[in-house]
C-alpha positions in Angstrom: -75.7 -148.2 -287.4 -72.4 -149.8 -288.3 -69.1 -148.6 -286.8 -65.6 -149.9 -287.9 -62.9 -150.1 -285.3 -59.1 -150.5 -285.6 -58.0 -152.9 -282.8 -55.2 -155.4 -282.5 -56.7 -157.2 -279.5 -60.5 -157.0 -280.1 -61.1 -155.3 -276.7 -59.5 -151.8 -277.0 -59.3 -149.2 -279.7 -55.6 -149.2 -280.0 -54.4 -149.2 -283.6 -53.4 -146.6 -286.1 -55.6 -146.6 -289.2 -52.7 -147.1 -291.5 -51.3 -150.1 -289.5 -54.6 -152.0 -289.3 -54.8 -155.3 -291.1 -58.4 -155.8 -290.1 -61.3 -153.6 -289.0 -63.9 -154.9 -286.6 -67.4 -154.0 -287.6 -69.9 -153.4 -284.8 -73.7 -152.8 -285.0 -75.0 -150.3 -282.6 -78.7 -150.8 -281.7 -80.5 -149.4 -278.7 -77.3 -148.5 -276.9 -75.7 -151.9 -277.4 -72.7 -152.8 -279.5 -72.5 -156.2 -281.2 -69.6 -157.5 -283.3 -71.1 -158.4 -286.6 -68.1 -158.7 -289.0 -64.4 -158.5 -289.4 -62.9 -157.0 -292.6 -59.4 -158.0 -293.4 -57.4 -155.4 -295.4 -53.9 -154.8 -296.6 -52.1 -152.2 -294.4 -52.3 -148.7 -295.8 -48.9 -147.8 -294.4 -46.6 -150.1 -296.4 -43.7 -147.8 -296.9 -43.6 -148.9 -300.5 -41.5 -146.5 -302.5 -43.0 -147.8 -305.7 -46.5 -146.9 -304.6 -46.2 -143.6 -302.6 -49.8 -142.6 -303.1 -51.2 -146.1 -302.1 -54.5 -145.2 -303.8 -55.2 -148.9 -304.5 -54.9 -149.7 -300.8 -57.2 -146.9 -299.8 -59.8 -148.0 -302.4 -59.7 -151.5 -301.0 -60.2 -150.2 -297.4 -63.1 -147.9 -298.4 -64.7 -150.8 -300.2 -64.3 -153.0 -297.1 -65.9 -150.4 -294.9 -68.8 -149.6 -297.2 -72.0 -149.2 -295.2 -70.2 -148.1 -292.0 -71.2 -144.7 -290.6 -67.8 -144.2 -288.9 -64.4 -145.6 -288.4 -62.7 -145.3 -285.0 -58.9 -145.7 -284.5 -56.1 -144.6 -282.3 -54.6 -142.3 -285.0 -55.4 -141.4 -288.6 -53.5 -139.2 -291.0 -55.2 -136.2 -292.7 -55.2 -137.8 -296.1 -56.9 -141.1 -295.1 -59.3 -139.1 -292.9 -60.4 -137.0 -295.9 -60.7 -140.0 -298.1 -62.9 -141.8 -295.6 -65.1 -138.7 -295.3 -65.3 -138.4 -299.1 -66.8 -141.9 -299.1 -69.3 -140.9 -296.3 -67.5 -142.5 -293.4 -66.7 -140.2 -290.5 -63.3 -140.8 -288.9 -62.7 -140.5 -285.2 -59.7 -140.7 -283.0 -60.2 -142.5 -279.7 -58.6 -145.0 -277.3 -60.2 -147.2 -274.8 -62.6 -150.0 -274.5 -64.4 -150.6 -277.8 -68.0 -151.2 -276.8 -68.2 -148.4 -274.2 -66.5 -145.9 -276.6 -68.5 -146.6 -279.7 -71.8 -146.7 -277.8 -71.1 -143.2 -276.6 -70.0 -142.1 -280.0 -73.2 -143.4 -281.6 -75.2 -141.1 -279.4 -73.8 -138.1 -281.2 -73.9 -139.5 -284.8 
């Protein structure tokens, strides 16, 4: 199972979904989490008055996270959360050490 994580240091889940410029992709197998990829994305929260809906950014993020079962971040707005779920990616809010947190999360997915 693949889980995407928003982190600015690679150790902790500590980044808001909309502020992430990368998502770390972990594979969870037999209770162990291994970093397998890093997906660079343009920040969803750009505060661009010309593109208030930011649909093009959300599409790029959902494309980058295709194949992931879940995304875990420190915060996520209702709109992005619904869009992730529409694409089959469950969104979770959590903080703490990445590996420990996502291994526990994988037990309930």
